[in-house]
C-alpha positions as CSV (number, residue, x, y, z in Angstrom):
1,M,0.1,0.1,-0.1
2,E,1.2,3.8,-0.6
3,A,0.7,6.3,2.3
4,E,-2.3,8.1,0.4
5,Q,-3.8,4.4,0.7
6,I,-3.0,4.1,4.1
7,V,-4.2,7.4,5.4
8,G,-7.7,6.5,3.2
9,A,-7.6,3.1,5.2
10,L,-7.2,4.7,8.5
11,M,-10.4,6.9,7.6
12,T,-13.0,4.1,7.6
13,P,-14.8,2.0,10.0
14,K,-12.3,-1.0,9.4
15,G,-9.5,0.7,9.5
16,R,-10.4,3.1,12.6
17,G,-11.2,-0.5,14.2
18,D,-7.8,-2.0,13.6
19,P,-5.5,0.2,12.6
20,Y,-2.5,-2.0,13.1
21,P,-2.3,-4.0,10.8
22,L,-2.5,-0.5,8.5
23,Y,0.6,1.0,11.0
24,A,2.6,-2.4,9.9
25,A,2.1,-1.8,6.3
26,A,3.2,2.2,6.7
27,R,6.5,0.9,8.8
28,E,7.1,-0.5,5.3
29,L,8.0,2.2,3.6
30,G,10.0,3.5,6.2
31,P,10.4,5.1,9.4
32,V,9.1,8.8,7.4
33,R,7.3,9.0,4.0
34,R,5.6,11.9,2.4
35,V,2.2,11.2,1.3
36,K,1.1,12.0,-2.5
37,D,-0.6,15.0,-3.1
38,L,-0.4,16.4,-0.3
39,P,1.3,18.2,2.2
40,M,1.5,15.1,4.3
41,H,4.3,13.3,6.2
42,L,3.3,9.7,7.8
43,C,5.9,9.5,10.3
44,T,6.2,5.5,11.8
45,G,9.3,5.4,13.4
46,Y,10.2,5.3,17.5
47,A,12.9,7.5,17.6
48,E,11.4,9.9,15.0
49,I,8.3,10.4,16.1
50,N,10.2,11.0,19.5
51,A,12.3,13.1,18.3
52,V,10.0,15.4,16.4
53,L,7.9,15.5,19.8
54,R,10.8,17.6,21.0
55,D,12.4,19.7,18.2
56,N,11.4,23.2,18.0
57,A,11.5,22.9,14.2
58,F,8.3,21.5,14.1
59,G,4.8,23.1,16.3
60,K,1.5,22.8,16.0
61,L,-0.9,24.9,13.4
62,E,-2.1,27.7,15.3
63,F,-6.5,28.5,14.5
64,D,-5.6,32.2,14.0
65,R,-2.8,31.2,10.7
66,L,-5.1,28.9,9.5
67,P,-6.4,30.0,5.8
68,E,-9.3,32.2,5.8
69,E,-11.6,29.9,3.9
70,W,-10.6,27.5,6.2
71,R,-11.3,29.4,9.7
72,S,-14.4,30.8,7.4
73,L,-16.1,27.2,7.9
74,I,-15.7,26.8,11.4
75,A,-18.1,27.7,13.9
76,E,-17.2,30.6,16.1
77,D,-16.8,29.6,19.7
78,G,-16.8,25.5,18.2
79,A,-15.1,22.3,18.9
80,M,-12.2,23.8,16.7
81,E,-11.9,27.2,18.3
82,S,-12.6,26.1,21.8
83,F,-9.5,23.9,21.7
84,S,-7.9,26.4,19.4
85,R,-7.2,28.4,22.9
86,S,-6.4,25.5,24.7
87,V,-2.5,24.4,25.7
88,L,-3.3,21.7,23.7
89,E,-3.0,23.6,20.4
90,M,-0.4,26.2,21.4
91,N,3.1,27.1,20.6
92,P,5.4,29.0,22.7
93,P,5.8,31.5,23.9
94,N,1.5,31.3,24.4
95,H,2.2,28.0,25.2
96,R,4.5,28.2,28.1
97,R,2.4,31.1,29.5
98,V,-0.6,28.8,29.9
99,R,0.8,25.4,30.8
100,S,3.1,27.4,33.9
101,L,-0.4,28.4,35.4
102,M,-2.1,24.8,35.0
103,S,1.3,22.6,35.8
104,S,0.5,23.7,39.2
105,A,-2.1,21.6,39.5
106,F,-0.3,18.1,38.5
107,T,2.5,18.4,40.7
108,Q,3.8,15.0,42.3
109,R,3.0,15.7,45.1
110,R,-0.7,16.6,44.4
111,V,-1.4,14.0,42.7
112,A,0.0,11.6,45.1
113,G,-2.5,13.3,47.8
114,L,-5.4,12.5,46.0
115,E,-4.6,8.8,46.6
116,P,-6.9,8.3,48.9
117,A,-9.4,9.6,46.9
118,I,-9.1,7.9,44.3
119,V,-9.0,4.7,46.8
120,R,-12.1,5.8,48.3
121,M,-13.6,6.4,44.6
122,T,-13.0,3.6,43.8
123,E,-13.6,0.8,46.4
124,G,-17.3,3.0,46.2
125,L,-17.9,2.1,42.8
126,L,-16.8,-1.0,43.0
127,D,-19.4,-1.3,45.5
128,E,-22.0,-0.7,43.3
129,L,-20.1,-3.3,40.4
130,A,-21.2,-5.8,42.9
131,A,-24.5,-4.7,43.4
132,L,-25.0,-4.7,40.0
133,G,-23.6,-7.8,39.0
134,E,-25.7,-9.8,41.6
135,G,-26.1,-13.1,41.0
136,G,-24.3,-12.9,37.7
137,R,-26.1,-10.0,35.8
138,P,-24.1,-8.2,33.1
139,V,-22.9,-5.5,33.9
140,D,-21.6,-2.5,31.6
141,F,-17.6,-1.6,32.9
142,M,-17.3,1.2,30.8
143,E,-20.4,2.8,31.5
144,N,-20.4,1.5,35.6
145,F,-16.8,2.4,36.0
146,A,-14.2,3.3,33.3
147,F,-15.8,6.3,32.8
148,R,-17.2,7.1,36.6
149,L,-13.9,7.1,38.1
150,P,-11.8,9.2,35.6
151,V,-14.9,11.9,35.4
152,N,-15.0,11.8,39.6
153,V,-11.1,12.5,40.0
154,I,-10.7,15.1,37.3
155,C,-14.4,16.8,38.8
156,E,-12.7,17.1,42.1
157,L,-9.8,18.9,40.6
158,L,-11.9,21.3,38.7
159,G,-14.3,21.7,41.0
160,V,-17.0,20.4,39.4
161,P,-19.6,19.3,41.3
162,E,-20.6,16.1,41.9
163,E,-24.7,16.2,40.4
164,D,-23.4,17.6,37.3
165,R,-20.5,14.8,36.3
166,Y,-23.4,12.4,35.0
167,R,-23.9,14.5,31.7
168,F,-20.1,15.1,30.6
169,R,-19.3,11.2,28.9
170,P,-22.1,12.5,25.8
171,L,-20.5,15.6,25.5
172,A,-17.1,14.5,25.7
173,H,-17.6,11.8,23.2
174,D,-18.9,14.3,20.5
175,L,-17.1,16.6,21.4
176,T,-13.8,14.7,20.9
177,F,-15.0,14.0,17.1
178,V,-13.3,17.5,15.9
179,L,-9.7,15.8,17.1
180,E,-10.3,13.0,14.6
181,L,-9.4,12.6,10.9
182,T,-11.9,14.0,8.5
183,E,-12.7,15.8,5.3
184,N,-15.3,17.7,6.2
185,F,-15.8,20.2,8.8
186,D,-19.6,19.8,8.2
187,D,-18.9,16.9,10.8
188,F,-18.6,19.0,13.2
189,G,-21.9,20.4,14.0
190,P,-22.4,17.1,17.1
191,A,-19.2,18.6,18.5
192,D,-19.5,22.6,17.9
193,A,-23.0,21.9,20.0
194,A,-21.4,19.9,22.5
195,A,-18.6,23.1,22.7
196,V,-21.6,25.7,23.3
197,Q,-23.2,23.8,25.9
198,L,-19.7,23.0,28.3
199,R,-18.7,26.6,27.1
200,A,-21.9,28.0,28.8
201,Y,-21.3,25.1,31.5
202,F,-18.2,26.6,32.6
203,T,-18.9,30.5,32.3
204,E,-21.3,29.8,34.6
205,L,-18.9,27.7,37.0
206,A,-16.9,30.2,36.7
207,E,-19.3,33.3,38.0
208,R,-20.3,31.3,40.5
209,R,-16.3,30.7,42.1
210,R,-15.8,34.2,41.7
211,A,-18.5,35.0,43.9
212,E,-17.7,32.1,46.1
213,P,-13.7,31.0,45.7
214,Q,-13.5,27.3,46.5
215,D,-9.8,25.1,47.0
216,D,-10.0,24.1,43.0
217,L,-8.7,24.7,39.8
218,V,-11.2,26.4,38.8
219,S,-11.6,28.9,41.0
220,A,-7.5,29.3,40.5
221,L,-7.6,29.3,36.8
222,V,-10.4,32.5,37.3
223,Q,-8.3,34.2,40.1
224,V,-6.1,35.0,37.2
225,N,-8.6,35.9,34.8
226,D,-9.7,38.1,37.1
227,A,-5.8,40.0,37.2
228,H,-6.5,41.1,33.6
229,D,-2.8,41.1,33.3
230,G,-2.4,39.0,30.3
231,R,-2.0,35.9,31.4
232,L,-4.9,34.1,30.6
233,S,-7.6,35.9,28.5
234,D,-11.8,34.6,29.0
235,A,-11.3,32.5,25.4
236,E,-8.4,30.9,27.1
237,L,-9.8,30.5,30.3
238,L,-12.7,28.2,28.8
239,G,-10.7,26.9,26.4
240,N,-8.5,25.2,28.7
241,L,-11.6,24.2,31.2
242,L,-12.8,22.2,28.2
243,L,-9.5,20.6,27.5
244,L,-8.9,19.7,31.2
245,L,-12.4,18.0,32.0
246,V,-12.5,16.2,28.3
247,A,-8.6,15.0,28.4
248,G,-8.8,14.7,32.3
249,F,-11.0,11.8,31.9
250,E,-11.2,10.8,28.0
251,T,-8.1,8.8,28.0
252,T,-7.9,7.4,31.7
253,T,-10.7,5.7,30.3
254,N,-9.9,4.4,27.5
255,L,-6.8,3.0,29.5
256,L,-9.5,1.2,31.8
257,G,-11.2,-0.7,29.0
258,N,-8.1,-1.5,27.1
259,G,-6.5,-2.4,30.1
260,L,-9.3,-4.7,31.1
261,Y,-10.0,-6.8,27.7
262,L,-6.0,-7.2,27.5
263,G,-6.2,-8.9,30.7
264,F,-9.6,-11.2,29.1
265,E,-7.3,-11.6,26.0
266,H,-4.5,-13.0,28.1
267,P,-6.1,-14.3,31.7
268,E,-2.7,-16.5,32.5
269,V,-1.2,-12.2,32.3
270,L,-4.1,-11.5,34.6
271,D,-3.4,-14.3,37.2
272,L,0.7,-13.0,37.7
273,V,-0.4,-9.3,38.1
274,R,-3.3,-11.1,40.7
275,K,-0.6,-12.7,42.4
276,G,1.6,-10.0,42.7
277,E,4.7,-12.1,40.0
278,I,4.2,-9.1,37.8
279,S,3.5,-5.5,39.4
280,V,0.6,-3.4,38.1
281,A,2.6,-0.5,37.6
282,A,4.1,-2.8,34.5
283,Y,0.5,-4.2,33.3
284,V,-0.5,-0.6,32.9
285,E,2.7,0.7,31.2
286,E,2.3,-2.2,28.9
287,V,-1.0,-1.5,28.1
288,L,-0.6,2.0,26.9
289,R,2.9,1.0,24.9
290,H,0.8,-2.5,23.0
291,D,-2.9,-0.3,22.7
292,S,-2.5,3.5,23.7
293,P,-5.9,5.3,24.5
294,V,-4.2,8.1,21.9
295,Q,-3.6,6.5,18.4
296,L,-1.6,9.4,17.3
297,T,-1.2,13.6,17.2
298,S,-0.1,15.7,14.6
299,R,2.8,18.8,13.8
300,I,3.6,20.9,11.2
301,A,6.8,22.5,10.2
302,V,7.5,25.8,11.7
303,S,11.1,26.1,10.3
304,E,13.0,25.9,7.4
305,D,15.5,23.7,9.6
306,A,12.8,21.1,9.9
307,R,14.1,17.7,9.1
308,I,12.8,14.1,10.7
309,G,16.3,12.1,9.8
310,G,17.6,13.1,6.5
311,H,13.4,12.9,5.6
312,H,13.3,17.1,5.2
313,V,9.9,18.7,5.9
314,P,9.1,22.4,4.4
315,P,7.5,24.6,6.1
316,G,3.8,25.0,6.7
317,E,3.7,20.8,5.7
318,Q,2.4,18.2,8.2
319,V,3.6,15.4,10.1
320,M,0.8,12.8,11.4
321,L,2.8,11.0,13.7
322,L,1.4,7.3,14.6
323,I,2.0,6.8,18.1
324,G,-0.4,3.8,18.1
325,A,2.8,2.3,15.1
326,A,5.5,3.4,17.2
327,N,4.8,1.6,20.4
328,R,5.3,-1.5,18.1
329,D,8.6,-0.4,16.2
330,P,10.1,-3.7,16.5
331,A,13.1,-1.1,16.3
332,R,12.3,-0.1,19.3
333,F,10.5,-2.9,21.2
334,E,11.2,-6.2,21.1
335,N,8.2,-8.9,20.0
336,P,6.4,-5.5,19.9
337,D,2.9,-7.2,18.8
338,V,3.5,-9.5,21.9
339,F,1.4,-8.0,25.4
340,D,4.6,-8.3,27.8
341,P,4.2,-6.0,31.3
342,T,6.9,-8.2,32.1
343,R,9.4,-6.2,28.8
344,S,11.8,-4.1,30.3
345,D,12.7,0.1,29.4
346,N,8.6,0.5,28.3
347,V,8.6,3.7,27.5
348,P,5.5,4.3,25.3
349,L,4.7,7.8,23.4
350,S,1.2,7.0,24.9
351,F,1.2,10.4,26.4
352,G,3.6,12.1,24.0
353,A,6.7,13.8,24.7
354,G,8.8,17.3,24.8
355,I,6.8,20.5,25.2
356,H,3.6,18.9,25.1
357,Y,3.9,15.8,27.4
358,C,0.6,15.3,28.8
359,L,0.4,17.4,31.9
360,G,-2.1,14.8,33.9
361,Q,0.1,11.2,32.9
362,G,0.9,11.2,36.4
363,L,-2.7,11.0,37.4
364,A,-4.1,8.4,34.8
365,R,-0.7,6.1,35.7
366,L,-1.7,6.2,39.1
367,E,-5.7,5.5,38.3
368,G,-5.3,3.1,36.3
369,K,-2.5,1.3,39.1
370,I,-5.3,1.8,41.7
371,A,-8.1,0.7,39.8
372,F,-6.7,-2.4,38.7
373,E,-5.4,-3.3,41.8
374,M,-8.6,-2.9,43.9
375,L,-10.7,-4.6,40.9
376,L,-8.7,-7.7,40.7
377,E,-8.6,-8.1,44.6
378,R,-12.4,-7.8,45.1
379,F,-13.3,-9.8,42.0
380,P,-11.1,-12.6,41.7
381,V,-13.5,-14.1,39.2
382,M,-14.5,-11.4,36.1
383,E,-15.5,-12.8,32.7
384,L,-16.6,-11.2,29.1
385,A,-20.2,-11.3,29.3
386,A,-20.4,-10.3,25.2
387,Q,-18.6,-9.0,22.6
388,P,-17.7,-5.3,23.4
389,E,-18.8,-3.2,21.2
390,R,-15.5,-0.6,20.1
391,R,-16.0,3.4,19.6
392,D,-15.8,4.5,15.8
393,R,-13.0,6.7,16.5
394,L,-8.8,6.4,15.3
395,V,-7.6,9.2,17.4
396,L,-8.8,8.3,21.2
397,R,-9.6,4.5,21.0
398,G,-11.4,2.7,23.1
399,Y,-14.3,0.7,23.7
400,Q,-18.1,2.3,24.4
401,T,-19.4,-1.0,25.9
402,L,-17.6,-3.6,28.0
403,P,-20.5,-6.0,29.7
404,I,-19.0,-8.3,31.8
405,T,-19.9,-10.8,34.7
406,V,-18.0,-10.4,38.3
407,S,-18.1,-12.2,41.6
408,S,-16.2,-12.0,44.7
409,A,-16.0,-15.3,45.4
410,A,-13.2,-17.3,43.6
């Protein structure tokens, strides 16, 4: 297959459902290959993607630099524009300015301090799973655990009241479509509608925190915004609150679902984790590598010096970084298609690298570790009740449903 055929196939339901054969086909073209007739380059190599993510010659395509004919097609205050005002889509110096405001919420000390709350939340959700699954009744792991744990954790950090949290899963599902590969901006209708609802919600919550500040991240960011010293504009406040909400649970939800399904596929591995012969932390890391919750990201060349190895990328041209392919690069990982939590030097690129390295990666890893530890201890017997349903997404890879049965008795 040629590069352009691979890109096209990745945008089909079949390609999104199982992109790994397409990644393998792309790898046969070399670690980087230009897509014919498009200002785009496919990158599959671990070393090459790691280098691009750390190279200042590559950056994000900022909204304000989009061609006018493109911007005219994008809904004002919609999903794409909202994300464009967030740290996700910023280049220095704006990226550095905004990221510094949020990084205090994700320090190693602050994340470690959340552990008792995560344990308490996990315990409550496991109690509910046990009740829902009493007598062998099937229960949806995604709806009743994998979504609810991380959304509760990020909402606690932000300061979102518990009674509001139920609404976020469908809104986040719609909103994050804007991160997917598409050829038609008309497909963004549901994403734009979700952005409008979430912006309205956070506008109202910010007003409440202005009137009655709390010990939460929304209150802290509102105070910075109200200082009017150029550190955080109104649009940046809302854009980053939307990002923190959906990024705070979308990837972790997928990590939990992908990880449990891999356990069903490899029961011998799960048994070793239960016995303590494989650490839960190693298991989580291998889930991140083997079936990454984030499959790709992109950069554009912002300098004449933009090169990937000996491959020149002209300014303004895009590089599609296939993280899912890099995590299975045989030049970096031995037997890369084998799920093996005992592998050494396991450093997947699932949370990126460089200046855009995921702020919440430590929190996601902690949630995964606590969740699997407590889940395996509470339910010595877990079985797949029916075939799970994959979300029809490529960039954010996970399950829509994962029906299971649980038992506290071995």
